[in-house]
Backbone as JSON Lines, residues from 0, in Angstrom:
{"i":0,"aa":"M","n":[33.69,-22.96,4.11],"ca":[32.58,-22.27,4.97],"c":[33.17,-21.86,6.42]}
{"i":1,"aa":"T","n":[32.85,-20.63,6.92],"ca":[33.6,-20.06,7.91],"c":[32.36,-20.27,9.02]}
{"i":2,"aa":"T","n":[32.98,-20.11,10.11],"ca":[32.28,-20.12,11.09],"c":[32.0,-18.87,12.08]}
{"i":3,"aa":"A","n":[30.86,-18.45,12.1],"ca":[30.63,-17.39,13.17],"c":[31.3,-17.12,14.4]}
{"i":4,"aa":"T","n":[32.08,-16.19,14.87],"ca":[32.11,-16.31,16.41],"c":[31.06,-16.08,17.49]}
{"i":5,"aa":"V","n":[31.13,-16.08,18.31],"ca":[30.2,-16.0,19.05],"c":[29.87,-14.24,19.13]}
{"i":6,"aa":"N","n":[30.43,-13.73,19.08],"ca":[30.12,-12.2,18.95],"c":[29.61,-11.95,18.03]}
{"i":7,"aa":"Q","n":[29.65,-12.58,16.68],"ca":[29.13,-12.27,15.45],"c":[27.42,-12.93,15.63]}
{"i":8,"aa":"R","n":[27.49,-14.16,16.13],"ca":[26.16,-14.76,16.46],"c":[25.2,-13.84,17.0]}
{"i":9,"aa":"V","n":[25.95,-13.34,18.02],"ca":[25.14,-12.62,19.33],"c":[24.77,-11.37,18.61]}
{"i":10,"aa":"Q","n":[25.59,-10.41,17.71],"ca":[25.16,-9.44,17.1],"c":[24.14,-9.51,15.99]}
{"i":11,"aa":"K","n":[23.94,-10.62,15.36],"ca":[23.2,-11.21,14.26],"c":[22.1,-11.42,14.96]}
{"i":12,"aa":"H","n":[21.96,-11.78,16.23],"ca":[20.59,-12.24,16.96],"c":[20.3,-10.86,17.42]}
{"i":13,"aa":"R","n":[20.67,-10.12,18.02],"ca":[20.41,-8.68,18.59],"c":[19.77,-7.85,17.11]}
{"i":14,"aa":"A","n":[20.37,-8.08,15.73],"ca":[19.93,-6.8,15.03],"c":[18.46,-7.54,14.47]}
{"i":15,"aa":"K","n":[18.36,-8.83,14.49],"ca":[17.07,-9.65,14.17],"c":[15.97,-9.3,14.97]}
{"i":16,"aa":"M","n":[16.39,-9.25,16.62],"ca":[15.25,-8.76,17.29],"c":[14.88,-7.51,17.25]}
{"i":17,"aa":"R","n":[15.91,-6.52,16.82],"ca":[15.74,-4.97,16.39],"c":[14.58,-4.62,15.29]}
{"i":18,"aa":"Q","n":[14.73,-5.9,14.3],"ca":[14.13,-5.64,13.3],"c":[12.52,-6.13,13.61]}
{"i":19,"aa":"D","n":[12.23,-6.88,14.29],"ca":[11.26,-7.29,14.82],"c":[10.26,-6.2,15.93]}
{"i":20,"aa":"G","n":[11.26,-5.27,15.87],"ca":[10.61,-3.98,16.83],"c":[10.68,-4.3,18.34]}
{"i":21,"aa":"L","n":[11.82,-5.1,18.74],"ca":[11.89,-5.33,20.35],"c":[13.57,-4.3,20.56]}
{"i":22,"aa":"R","n":[13.52,-4.17,21.68],"ca":[15.02,-3.48,22.16],"c":[15.52,-4.41,23.58]}
{"i":23,"aa":"P","n":[16.75,-4.16,23.37],"ca":[17.45,-4.78,24.25],"c":[17.29,-3.94,26.0]}
{"i":24,"aa":"V","n":[16.56,-4.76,27.15],"ca":[16.43,-4.09,28.03],"c":[17.32,-4.8,29.29]}
{"i":25,"aa":"Q","n":[17.86,-3.87,30.29],"ca":[18.76,-4.64,31.43],"c":[18.36,-4.48,32.65]}
{"i":26,"aa":"I","n":[17.94,-5.22,33.69],"ca":[17.75,-5.37,34.87],"c":[18.29,-5.42,35.74]}
{"i":27,"aa":"W","n":[18.44,-5.01,37.12],"ca":[19.01,-5.57,37.8],"c":[18.34,-6.13,38.96]}
{"i":28,"aa":"V","n":[18.61,-6.97,39.58],"ca":[17.74,-7.96,40.46],"c":[18.46,-8.13,42.02]}
{"i":29,"aa":"P","n":[17.64,-8.24,43.0],"ca":[18.77,-8.64,44.24],"c":[19.3,-10.1,44.07]}
{"i":30,"aa":"D","n":[20.5,-9.95,44.62],"ca":[21.15,-11.35,44.59],"c":[20.36,-12.46,45.91]}
{"i":31,"aa":"T","n":[19.97,-13.35,45.29],"ca":[19.45,-14.35,46.11],"c":[20.46,-15.21,46.78]}
{"i":32,"aa":"R","n":[21.7,-14.61,46.57],"ca":[22.48,-15.87,47.03],"c":[23.35,-15.24,48.24]}
{"i":33,"aa":"R","n":[23.16,-13.84,48.15],"ca":[23.98,-13.3,49.33],"c":[23.3,-13.6,50.9]}
{"i":34,"aa":"P","n":[24.42,-13.83,51.88],"ca":[23.98,-14.44,53.22],"c":[22.67,-13.71,54.02]}
{"i":35,"aa":"D","n":[22.33,-12.42,53.65],"ca":[21.64,-11.67,54.41],"c":[20.15,-11.31,53.35]}
{"i":36,"aa":"F","n":[20.02,-12.06,52.56],"ca":[19.09,-11.8,51.45],"c":[17.82,-12.09,52.25]}
{"i":37,"aa":"A","n":[17.68,-13.08,53.03],"ca":[16.42,-13.67,53.72],"c":[16.11,-12.77,54.77]}
{"i":38,"aa":"Q","n":[17.24,-12.19,55.24],"ca":[16.8,-11.4,56.86],"c":[16.48,-9.85,55.63]}
{"i":39,"aa":"E","n":[16.91,-9.54,55.1],"ca":[16.51,-8.34,54.32],"c":[14.85,-8.62,53.8]}
{"i":40,"aa":"C","n":[14.69,-9.57,53.21],"ca":[13.33,-9.86,52.67],"c":[12.18,-9.73,53.73]}
{"i":41,"aa":"Q","n":[12.47,-10.34,55.04],"ca":[12.04,-9.87,56.16],"c":[11.55,-8.6,56.56]}
{"i":42,"aa":"R","n":[12.56,-7.86,56.86],"ca":[12.74,-6.51,57.08],"c":[11.8,-5.58,56.01]}
{"i":43,"aa":"Q","n":[11.74,-5.91,54.8],"ca":[10.77,-5.14,53.64],"c":[9.57,-5.61,53.79]}
{"i":44,"aa":"C","n":[9.08,-7.04,54.08],"ca":[8.0,-7.21,54.58],"c":[7.29,-6.71,55.92]}
{"i":45,"aa":"R","n":[8.09,-6.62,56.69],"ca":[7.43,-6.06,58.03],"c":[7.15,-4.65,57.76]}
{"i":46,"aa":"L","n":[8.16,-3.84,57.06],"ca":[7.91,-2.6,56.55],"c":[6.59,-2.12,55.76]}
{"i":47,"aa":"V","n":[6.72,-3.45,55.08],"ca":[4.77,-3.22,54.0],"c":[3.69,-3.43,55.16]}
{"i":48,"aa":"A","n":[4.19,-4.65,55.88],"ca":[2.9,-4.75,56.76],"c":[2.4,-3.56,57.36]}
{"i":49,"aa":"Q","n":[3.47,-2.9,57.74],"ca":[2.97,-1.87,58.69],"c":[2.56,-0.72,57.8]}
{"i":50,"aa":"A","n":[2.87,-0.5,57.04],"ca":[2.26,0.55,55.72],"c":[0.94,-0.35,55.62]}
{"i":51,"aa":"D","n":[0.72,-1.11,55.32],"ca":[-0.77,-1.52,55.13],"c":[-1.67,-1.85,56.38]}
{"i":52,"aa":"R","n":[-1.21,-1.51,57.52],"ca":[-2.22,-1.56,58.66],"c":[-2.54,-0.16,58.57]}
{"i":53,"aa":"A","n":[-1.76,0.84,58.18],"ca":[-1.4,2.02,58.77],"c":[-2.67,2.66,57.43]}
{"i":54,"aa":"D","n":[-3.17,2.1,56.1],"ca":[-3.43,2.7,55.19],"c":[-4.92,1.88,55.19]}
{"i":55,"aa":"T","n":[-5.82,2.32,55.96],"ca":[-7.16,1.87,55.99],"c":[-7.88,1.93,54.56]}
{"i":56,"aa":"A","n":[-7.79,3.25,53.7],"ca":[-8.11,3.42,52.77],"c":[-8.0,2.59,51.31]}
{"i":57,"aa":"M","n":[-6.72,2.15,51.53],"ca":[-5.79,0.8,50.78],"c":[-7.0,-0.14,51.03]}
{"i":58,"aa":"S","n":[-6.99,-0.52,52.07],"ca":[-7.51,-1.84,52.82],"c":[-8.96,-1.79,52.19]}
{"i":59,"aa":"R","n":[-9.71,-0.75,52.4],"ca":[-11.24,-0.93,51.93],"c":[-11.21,-1.08,50.23]}
{"i":60,"aa":"L","n":[-10.25,-0.53,49.46],"ca":[-10.24,-0.41,48.3],"c":[-9.68,-1.77,47.74]}
{"i":61,"aa":"M","n":[-8.69,-2.62,48.3],"ca":[-8.41,-4.16,48.11],"c":[-9.62,-5.29,48.43]}
{"i":62,"aa":"D","n":[-10.25,-4.64,49.77],"ca":[-11.57,-5.68,49.82],"c":[-12.55,-5.39,49.05]}
{"i":63,"aa":"D","n":[-12.72,-4.16,48.4],"ca":[-13.95,-3.95,47.46],"c":[-13.47,-4.48,46.25]}
{"i":64,"aa":"A","n":[-12.14,-4.67,45.81],"ca":[-11.83,-5.13,44.11],"c":[-11.97,-6.65,44.6]}
{"i":65,"aa":"L","n":[-11.7,-7.35,45.64],"ca":[-12.0,-8.58,45.9],"c":[-13.39,-9.05,45.74]}
{"i":66,"aa":"M","n":[-14.43,-8.04,45.85],"ca":[-15.59,-8.69,46.09],"c":[-16.22,-8.91,44.76]}
{"i":67,"aa":"N","n":[-15.34,-8.26,43.61],"ca":[-15.62,-7.94,42.26],"c":[-14.64,-8.48,41.25]}
{"i":68,"aa":"V","n":[-14.62,-9.87,41.54],"ca":[-13.9,-10.78,40.69],"c":[-14.2,-11.88,39.69]}
{"i":69,"aa":"D","n":[-15.61,-11.42,39.69],"ca":[-16.22,-12.31,38.72],"c":[-15.8,-12.01,37.22]}
{"i":70,"aa":"G","n":[-15.28,-13.39,36.57],"ca":[-15.11,-12.7,35.13],"c":[-13.68,-12.51,34.79]}
{"i":71,"aa":"W","n":[-12.62,-12.31,36.07],"ca":[-11.41,-12.07,35.51],"c":[-10.7,-13.45,35.08]}
{"i":72,"aa":"T","n":[-11.26,-14.42,35.06],"ca":[-10.33,-15.74,34.67],"c":[-11.28,-16.15,33.74]}
{"i":73,"aa":"A","n":[-10.97,-17.27,32.65],"ca":[-11.77,-17.74,31.82],"c":[-12.12,-19.32,32.53]}
């Protein structure tokens, strides 16, 4: 009995996933371990908050949507 290498097992798994109709997707996400991560989050949150305050139409849309949430959950 031969033991499959890690590479062979990974290839077999990926082939099975493709056969099941899936495809691999690689995504890049922010590195939460960076020393400036929290500071950058705060900076971006401030920008979003400023944009939200300036967009009164979006605020009205969100308020209207919140008034119509009955039945969204079981």
